[in-house]
N, C-alpha and C positions, 0 to 999 in steps of 0.2 A: 611188571614187564610182561612181554608176550613170549611164550615158549611153545615149541612144537612137540607134540607127543605122538610117537608112532605106535606105541603099545596100546593094548586094549581095544584095538580096532578103530582108534580115533584117527580119522584121515584129515582133520582140519587143524590149523593152529589153535592153541588154547590160550585164552586170556587169564592170567593168574595174578593180576595186580591192577593198579589204577593208573599206570603210566606205560606207554609204549616206547621202549628204548631201542627197539629193533627196526622200526619203520614198517612193520608188517601190516599195521592197521591204521586207518584213519580214525582219529580220536572222536570226531563227531559221530561217525558210524558206530564206534564202540559204545558211546552213550546210549544210542537207541538199541543196540544189541543187548546191553545190560537191562534196559527197560523191558525187553520182550522175554527175558530169561527168568525162570522161576527161582530167583535167589532165596525167596522165603522158605523153600523146601530144604535149604541148607542151614537155616538159622537154628542156633541153639537157644538156651535160656528157657526158664520155666514160665514165670509170670508174663514176660514180654520177649518176643523174638529178638535174637541177638546175633549179628554177623561180626565175628572178630576178624582181625587181620589174618590170623592163622587159617581160619575157615575159608576166607576169600582166596588166599594163596592156593588152596587146594581145589578150588572150583574149576572144572574143565568146561570151557565155553567154546563151542564150535563157531568158527567165523568163516566168512567167504574169503578166499585167498586173493581174488582179483581186487586190487585197491581201487581201480577205476569204478568198478561196480559198487564198492563200498561207498565211494564219494557220491555216486548217483543216488544211491539209497538214502544217504544222509541229506542230500539236497532236497529230495522229494519230501521227506518227513519234516525237515527243518522249515520248509516253506509254509507248512501248516502252523508250526510253532511261531513263526514270524508274524503271520496274520493274527494269531491269537494274542500275541504280545502287543501288536499295534492296536488291536481292539481294546485291550486292557488299558492302554495309555489313554485312548480316547474316552473310555468310561471314567477314568480318574479325572481327566480334564473337565468333562461334562459335569460330574458331581461337584468338583471344585468350584465351577462357575456358579452353581446354585448355592453352594455353601457360602461363598464370598458375599453374595447378595443377602443371604440370610443374616450373616454377621453385620453387614452394613445397616440393614433395616432394623433388626430385632435385638442386636447386642449393642451396637454403637448408637442406635436410635437415630440414624441419619436416613430416615425413610422419606418418601416424597411429601413435601409440605411440612417437614418437621420444624422448620424455622418459625412457622406461624401456629403450630399446634398448642392448644391450651393444656396446661398441666393441672390435673384435678386429682387431689389426694396422692400426689407423687407420681401419677401416671399420665401419659398423653391421653387426651380426650378420646373416648371410645374403647380404650383398653380397660381390662379388668383383671382382678385376681381370681383365681379358681384352683381347681385340682385337675389332675389327669382324668379323673372320673367324669369331669364335666365335659370332656371332649367327645365322649361317646361310650360305647360299651367296652369294658375291659374283659377279655376272655383268657383264662388260664388254661393251657393245654392239658391233655391227659393221654396216657398210653393205654390203648385197648389191651385186653388180656393176651399175653404172649402164649398162653396155653391153648389158644384156639387159632390154629394156623389159618383158618378161613377168614380171620380178621385182616389178614395182610395180602396184598396183591399189587395191582398196577393202576388202580382207579383214582386215588386221591393222594397227592404228595403229603407225607408225614414229616414235617420239618423239625429238625433238632439244631441245637446251637452250632455244631460243626458245619452244617449246611449254609449257615449265615456268614461264616468267616470269609472276608474278602468279596462279599457279594452285596451290592446295594439292593438288588432284586433277586430273590431265589426263584430260578426257573426250573430247577431240578433238585429233588431230595434223594438221598441215598436209599431211603425206605419209603414205601407207599402202602396205603391201606386199600383193602378191597371195598367195594360198595357196601357190603354187609358190615365190615368193620367200622366204616365211617358212620353208618346209620346207628350203631350202638351208642354213639355220642354225637348225634347230629347237631346239638347245640354248641359244639366245639368247632364247627366248620367256619372258616374265615372267608369273607369275600376278597377278591383281588385288591391289592394295594392296602391291605391292613398293615399297621406298623407293628412289627414283631420286635420284642425287646427281651433279651436273655436276662433272667433275674435269679437264677440259681447256678452256683459254680462260677463259671466265667461270666460275670454280669456286664451289661452295657453294650453287648453286640446288638446292632439294630439293622433291620432289613425290611423290605417289602416282600410279599408273596405275589407272584405274577398270575397265579390262577387260584381257584378255590383250594383250600388246604386246611389241614389240621396240624397242631404242634404237640410236642410232649409237654410235660408239666414244668419244665425249666423255663418256659417262655410265657410271658404275659403279652397279649396283643391288644392294641387299641383299634377298634372299629369306629371311625369317626361318624358322628351324626350328620356332619356336613362335609362334603368332599373338599371344600376350600381349606379345611384345616389340615388336610393330609400331608402336604409337603413341608409346611412349617413344623408340624408335629414330628416328622421324621428327623429333622435336624435338632429340634428341641430335645428329643429323646436321646440323640447322640451326645448331647451336652450333659446328660444325666449320669454318665458313667462314674465320675468321682463320688457323686451323692449316693448312687446305688452301692458302690463299694463300701462307703462309710456306714450305710444302713445295716450292714451285716453284723456290726457290733464286735468285730474282731474274731468272729467265728471262723473255724477252719474252712468251712465252705459257705460262701456268701449265699444268703437266701432272703429275697425280698418277695413276700407273698402278695397275693392279689390285693388284699386290704391295704397294705403299706404302699404298694405301687399306685393304686387308685387315689390314695390320699395325698400324694406328693403335691405340694403347692407350686403353682406356676402362674406366670403372668400371660394372659391371653390377649394378643393384639386385636385391633379393631377388625370387624368383618370385612370392611372394604380393603384394608391392607392385606389381609389373608387371601382375599380373592385376587388381588394384583400378583401376589407371590405365587399363587397356584397357577395363574395364567402363564407366568414365566417358567415355572418349574416343570409342569406336566409334560410339555414337549421334550424337555431335557431327559426326564426319566423314561419317556417312551423310547427315545433313542438308546438309552442305557439298556432297556429291556431287549430291544432288537439286537444290539451288539452282544449282549450276554447269551441270547439264544443262538446267535451266529457262532460264538465261541464254543458253545456246547456241541453244536453240529460239527464244527471243524475238528474238535478233540475226538469226537466219536469216529469220524472218518479216518483220522490219523491212527487211532488205536486199532481200527479194523485193518488198515493197510500194513501196520507195523509187522505183525507175524507173517503176513503173506509175502512181504518183501524179503524178510529174513530167510524164509524157507524156499524162496524161488517160485512160489505159487503165482506171484505177480511179477513180471519182469521189470527190472529197473531201466 
């Protein structure tokens, strides 16, 4: 609930719970107010920060008294979140469209002309068995020395598995390398639209990189020899998750090294069919990349506005 505190020089109402039973605050405004407040500073716990109900009840959170202003602030900020959510839905629909065609052609084998395709050694004519290593170069990432601060900066994205979660294309990584740091392991630099696959810990996350990048050692990346393989390989890699989990052999932390990953046996479709699928999928992933970049910019603008609206630096 919300309570007013007059002592200790606090002139604003203070939020001390998760529900407003007094009508003092707009709940959407409170959501954004809490996002702008350094709750982490109040967290207890040793290994991991912990906010208990008792701690939360004691937190004094200044809020704007004018509920009309509260609602205006919430409307401004939520408009950004609405745009971001709409873009996320569009991204999901776009990827789903490509995935449905992938399944139709390469899983259910209902590709163009399948009715007349000859079957040779159990495969449609032009298809062949191979390994992931046959698709191109497999690069396992590496972490430059953390003891040298000059290895890190803002020049080259350094992608880790959390950067991949929820992203078909990684346009931003939480950490970046300096030019110097990237040069210490230049053979680890990936060209755009390499297929990144997490193979240690949480295995089976798959994404593209939107720009030249490097990854840590938990990620094996496929750099295709032929660009027409790219989008088929992305969905093929997504289907590998159960296999990658099984390859860990029941270990506490799954670990599929470069050798094991490169040696995974796969069925490679005909070059012509791969080209057809690439022609269909590339414009889709171009749209996904543009929408992802748009969301990043929207989120950045919202996060810059958030504290300024809350402290009155920017009028609502």
